[in-house]
N, C-alpha and C positions, 0 to 999 in steps of 0.2 A: 504493500500500500504506500510505499515511499521509495524515492530514488536514493535516499541517504539513510543509513541504519539508525542514527540517533544514539542516545546513551545505552550502555550495557544494562539491561533491566535487571538481570539476575544479580549482577555485582552491586546493584543499588537497592537490593531487597525488594524488588518488584517481581510480579509474575504476570504472564500473558496467557490468556485462554480465549477460545472462540466458542460462542454459544448460538443456539437457535432460540429465537423469541417468537412465540405464536400467540395469536389472539384474534380479536375482531376489531376492525376499524370502520369508520364512517367517512363517506365522501360528501362534499358540500357544493352548493351553488351560492352565488352572491344573492343577497336579499336586501340590498340597499347599502349605503355608505357605512363601512365598518362592521357589517353583519353578514352572516351566512345562514343558510337553511339546510338541514340534512336531506340527502337524496337516497340514502340506502347504506347497507352494511355489507361487508364481505370479510372472509377469513384471510389471515396472512400468516406466513411463517418466514421470518427474515433472519439475517445473520447479524450478530453483535460481537464485536471484538473488544476485549477488556484488558487494559494494562493498569495494574493496581499495586499498591504496597501490600506485602504479605501480612504485615502486622498493623493492627490498629494504632499502636504507639507511634508508627511512622506516617500515619495518615493525617492530613490537615483538615479533614471533614468535607472537602470540596470534590465533587465529581464533575468533570468536564465532559460533556456529551457532544460529540462531533457528528453533525449531519454529513456523512461521507459524500465526497464529490464524485460525480459520474460523467464528467465532461469528456473523459478519455474513452468512454464506453465500458468501463468497469470501475469498481470502487477505488478511491484514493483518499488519503488522509493528509491533505496539505497543512491543516492547522496543527496536527500532531507534529509534523516536521518542523514547523516554525517554533512551536511551544515546548518541544520535548525537554529541553534543558531545564526550563522552569517547572514543568510538570514533575520531573523526577526529583530534582533537588528540593522542591517545595512540598513533596509528599501528597500530590493530588492523585486521584484515580481518573483515568481517561477511558471513555467508552465510545467506540466508533459504531454508528448505526447505519446499516444498509437501508436507508429510508426510502430510496427511490427505486422505481421499477427496473431501470437499467442495471443497477448494482446486483440484482438477483436474477433477473430474466434475460439480461444481455441486451446489447444494442450497439449501434455504430458510434455513439457519442457525438459531441458537437465540435470537438477540436481534434484535428489530425496532427501527426508529428510526435505523438507520445508513445510510440511503439506500434506494434501490429494491432490494428483494430479488429475486434471480433464481435460477433452477434451472439456468441454462445452463452447459454445460461450457466450459472454456477454449477448446477447439477451436471451439465454436460462436461464441464471442465474436471470435475471430481465427483463422479456419481456416488461413490461410497460415503463421502463426507456430506454432500449437499443435496441429496436426492429428495429430502423432505421439504425443501424450501419452496415458497411460492409467494409472489407479490401480485396483488390484484390490480395494480395500476397507480400512477402518480396521483390520481384523485384522492387516494387514501393515505398519501404520504404524511400529510400534516397530522392526522389523527394517529397514525401509526407511530410517528416520532414522539408525540405526546404520551402515548400508551407505554412505550418502552421507557421513557423518562419516569413515568409514574411508578413503574415496576422497580425502579432503582432507588426509590425514596426510602423504603423501610426494609433493608435486607435482614435485620434482626428478627423481623416477624415472618420471614419466609423460610422455606425449607433449606436443608443443608447444601443444596445445589445452587443457591443464589450466587450470581457472579461477584457480589460485594459482601458476601457472608463474612461476619466478623469485623466489619468496618462500621464506625459510627458516622453515618452520613448526616451532614448538617445542611448542605446546600448543593443545588445542581445548577450548573451554568451551561447553556447551549451555545455552541460555536459552529461556524461554517464559513467557508471561503468560496468566492466566485458564484457558481450556480447555486451552491448551498446557501450562500449569503443572500441571494435573491429569494430563496425559499424561506429563510428566516425572516426576511423583511415582511413577506406575506404572513408568516406565522406570528410575528410580533403584532401585526395590525388586526388579525382576525381570530387568532386562537390562543395566544399566550395568556391573556387575562382569564379566559373561560377555563382553560386547562388547569391553571394555577399549579403547574408542575415545576417550572424553572424559576430560579431566583435572579437570573440575569442573562443577558444575551450579548455575545460578541459576534458582530456582523462584519466580516472582513471582505472587502473588495466586491461590493454590490454594484449593480447598475442603477440607473435612475428609477427604474420600475422594479416591481417585485415579480416573482414567478407566478404564473397563473394557477388556478385551482386544479387544473389537469382533467384528464379523462380516465374512465375505467378501462382497464385492460391494455394500457399503453403508456408510453413515456411522454412527458411534456417536451415540446419543441422549444428549447431555451432561446432560440434565435428570435422568437416572437416578442421576447421581453424588450429587445432593443427598439422596437417600433411603438411601444406603448407610452402613454403619458407618465410623467414622473410621479412618484409616490413618496411621501414623507412618512416618518414614523409617527403614529398617533401620540398626541400630547398627554393623553390620560393613561398611558401605559403604567401599570402599578409596579413594574419591576424596572431596574436600570437597563438601558441598552447602550452599548458602546460600539460605534461604527468606526472602523479603521480602513482608510482608503489610500491607494497609491496614485501616482500620476496617471497611469493607464486608466484607472477607474474614473477619475475626475473628468478626463476628456475621452478620446477615441469614441467608439460607438457605445461605450458604457454611459458616458455623458452625465455622471453623477452631479456635476455642477448645477444641473437643472432641478435637482432634488435637495439641494442644500437647505438646511433649516437651523434656527438658532439652538444653541445648547440650552438645556434646562437642568433641573435637579434630578431628572430621570433620563437624560440623553447627553452623551458626549460624542463628538465627531472629531477624529484626528485624520488629517491628510498629510502623508509623509513625503517630504521632499527627497528627490533622488531615488525613487523606488518605482518598480513596475509590478504588474499583476502577478507575475511569477519571476523568480530570479535564480541566481547561481546557487544559493543555499537550498532552494527547492529541487533543482535538477542535479546538483552535485556532479559526479564524474561522468554524467551522460550528456553534458552540454553539446558535445560534438555530434550527437545523434539528431539534434534539432536542425542542423544545417542552416543556421542563421548567418547572414552576411557579416555581422559584427558580434563581438563578444556580448553575452547576455548581461543584464543588469547585475551589478555587484554592490547594490545599496545595502542599507542596514535595517531593513524593516523587521528582521527577526528580533532585534533588541526591543524595538518599539512594541511589537506584538506581545512579547513576554511582559513588558511593563504594563500594557493594557490589561492583560489577564490578571496580574497582581492587583491592579487598581480595581478591576471589576469585582474580584473576590472580596476585597475589603468593603467596597461600596455596597455590594449585595448584603453584606453582613452588618450594615448600619454605619459603616465608616464614612470618611469624607468623600465628597464628589471628586473625581479625578481632575487634575489640572486641565485647564482649557488651552487650546492651541489655535492660532490664526489659520485660516484656510490658505491653500496654495494661491498665489497671486495670478490673476488672469489679466490679459491685456484688454479684453472686452468680452461681452457676452453676446455672441452671434453664432451663425453657422460656421464661422472661421475662427472661433475662439482659440487662442493660444496662451501658453504660459508666459508670464513675465520672467525673463531670465537675468541672471547676474552677469558680471563681466567675463566669467569663464564659460558660461553656457548652462549653468545649473539653475533650477527654478528658484524663485524667491518665495518666502513665506512658508507656511506649513510647519509641521513638526521637524525640528532640525536635529541632525545627527552629525558626528564629527567628519564623516566622509564628504559632506557638502559644505560644512563651515570651515574646514581646513582641506580643501579639495586637491587631489592630484589627478582626477579624472572627471569627465563629464558623464554624469549618471542620469539616465533618462528612462521614463516609462513610455515615451512616445517615439515610434519609429515610422518610417515611410509606409505608405499603403501598398507598395509594390512588393511586399514580402509575404511569406505564408502567415496565416493567422496565428500559428503557434509562436512565430517570431515577434508578432505584434504584442503578444501577451508577455513575452520575456524581456521586452525593452532592450536597452543597449548600454554599453560602457565604452567610451571613447577616450583616448589620451588627451591631456592638455599639452599644448606645444611646449617644448623645453624652455623657449624664450619667455613664455608667459609665466611658467613656474619660477624661472630665475628672477623675473621682475616682482613676483609676489612674495617670495621667500628669500632671505639672505643666505640661506644654506639649510642643510639638513637639520641642524640643531634648532634653527628658528622654526622650521616646519614641525618638528616633533614637539616643541613647546606649544605651538598653536593647536596642534592636534590634541595634546593632553588637555589643554584649556577647554577646547570644544567638547571633549568627552566629559570633563567635570561639569560643564554647564548643562549638558544633556542629562546627567545624573541628578544634578540639583533641581532641574526643572521637572523631573519625574518621568522623562521620556525614555530613559535607560535605567535599568536597575543597578544598584551598587554591585550586586553579584555578577553582573555582566561587564563591569568596568574593564577587567583584564582582557576579556575576549574582544571588546571593542578596541582597546589599545593595540591589540595584535593585528587589527586590520590596517594599521598605519602603513604608508608606503614611502618611507624615507629613501628607498633605493632609486626612485625615479626623480629625486630632487637634485638638480645640478649643484655640486659642492666645490 
């Protein structure tokens, strides 16, 4: 479910197990602004992957429930990849849910270039393991996701086979990236309050609109989202919602700038400078397989996402509202909207990380339209000319001092966790500075 392995679970006192979750889910139709009406029920049996501390003493009480992403045509866990360091060191439990039809029943996906596409069901891939699984269609995904979440709330009252047995669960946070973030946008507006299952939402890289309610017996066509009218998060949501966006999400065909809304005591929006919808941390050693004309984005959104999760956990537990951040700066708001760039070519505004405040590269979430869709999502990293670096820094020592200062500023602002300071410092590139 990931191109990068992440932390060693066993060495950190974690265990990983896969389960089948079965039940009955309801599908819905719109019944007016912010409301739905049930259309019928159907049975489901889906896959759930659990990574959890073995001992309750090592558990922080928070279960992070990821709506697995199906854009490649099979399940992937992009949020786990970004958050794994914080999840493991912080003692969270993580649960990945095959919430959508494609993850169980197969499909071509909406994004090529992520390996060989297949329409095979999980059961066809491994009959012995998955033959009992069945998904009735994406129309049931929202209720299915809520039902799985509800089943995770009280493991102590369940049987010995419960995935979280022995853990003292205090809160559940729902997370999802890209297509899953679009689904969580719809979930936030139509189902979260009614279900009363999750204590907070981390919506990462959504489009201006949310995912549709879907149809029975098939998958949602995610491409239809990009033609829909923008949707904001309801202002009366009883739980905190944290939206984290990259440059790609704010512009391109995601056009999130059309759905921008003010922060409230229940909503935070962070737009991260120098980031793309997916990046090197996500693709790891398989960058070459994408075939993109330029190196993919090497921004630092992983640190910002980890900080967002920590803030959301505390916020959902009655703690302080996370720090606010200015949006990414735009030159204008029109069909040709572009970012306002600084003197080296990086975007202005937004959540700032050291790689854009002490830059050695141009980090962008925007690439030309004449590249494959997968390359649009992975952005780009371009070198800054040596003469510009020479005019910006007096030497490597000056650069390193500025990079350390930018890292300190990001930590103090709450955009990078103190626990990630050393990893952020390791991203510095003094080797490219003329000395």
